[in-house]
C-alpha positions in Angstrom: -6.2 37.0 11.9 -3.5 38.0 14.3 -4.7 37.6 17.9 -1.9 38.5 20.4 0.1 41.5 21.0 3.2 39.9 19.6 1.3 38.9 16.4 -0.2 42.4 16.2 3.3 43.9 16.2 4.2 41.5 13.3 1.6 43.2 11.1 4.1 46.0 10.6 6.3 43.5 8.7 3.8 43.6 5.8 3.8 40.0 4.8 4.0 39.3 1.0 2.2 36.0 1.5 0.3 34.3 4.3 1.2 30.6 4.6 -1.0 29.7 7.6 -3.5 31.6 9.7 -5.3 29.7 12.5 -6.3 32.1 15.3 -4.8 31.2 18.7 -2.7 28.4 17.2 -0.5 29.4 14.2 0.4 32.3 12.0 3.1 32.1 9.3 4.0 34.3 6.4 6.7 35.4 4.0 8.2 38.8 4.9 9.3 41.4 2.5 12.9 40.3 2.9 11.9 36.8 1.8 12.2 35.1 5.2 9.5 32.9 6.6 8.2 34.1 10.0 6.2 31.7 12.1 4.4 32.2 15.4 2.6 29.3 17.0 1.2 27.9 20.2 3.4 25.2 21.8 0.5 22.8 21.2 1.2 22.9 17.4 3.7 20.2 16.6 6.2 20.4 13.7 4.3 17.6 11.9 0.8 19.0 12.4 -1.5 19.2 9.4 -2.0 22.9 10.2 1.7 23.5 9.4 1.7 21.6 6.1 1.9 24.8 3.9 4.8 26.1 6.0 6.7 22.8 5.8 6.1 22.6 2.1 7.5 26.2 1.5 10.5 25.5 3.8 11.3 22.2 2.1 10.7 23.5 -1.5 12.8 26.6 -1.1 15.6 25.2 1.2 15.0 27.5 4.2 16.9 26.9 7.4 15.9 27.9 10.9 17.9 31.0 11.9 16.0 32.3 15.0 13.8 30.8 17.7 12.3 32.3 20.8 9.6 31.2 23.3 7.2 33.6 24.9 4.4 33.6 27.5 1.4 34.7 25.5 -2.2 34.5 26.9 -3.5 35.1 23.3 -2.5 31.6 22.1 -3.6 28.2 23.2 -1.9 27.0 26.4 -0.4 30.5 27.0 3.0 29.7 25.4 4.2 30.6 21.9 7.2 29.8 19.8 8.4 32.4 17.3 10.7 31.1 14.5 12.4 32.8 11.5 13.7 30.8 8.6 16.0 32.1 5.9 
């Protein structure tokens, strides 16, 4: 379930697979071009259990971080979010 304006805009990307969906904390999916798009609250650490499916996909398929941005977003926990794209 996408909860913020930024996440709602991401629906237009038409994800081919959802890797993680935890409202107000984390959303990650595989886009039509094959990249992995992740949007998460700053409270979610890289090693969090919540991110396990994302980490597994990134490791298995050899993805690298290509973009990272941070946003003020009242729709996520602690009001700050990180957007990452892996290719």
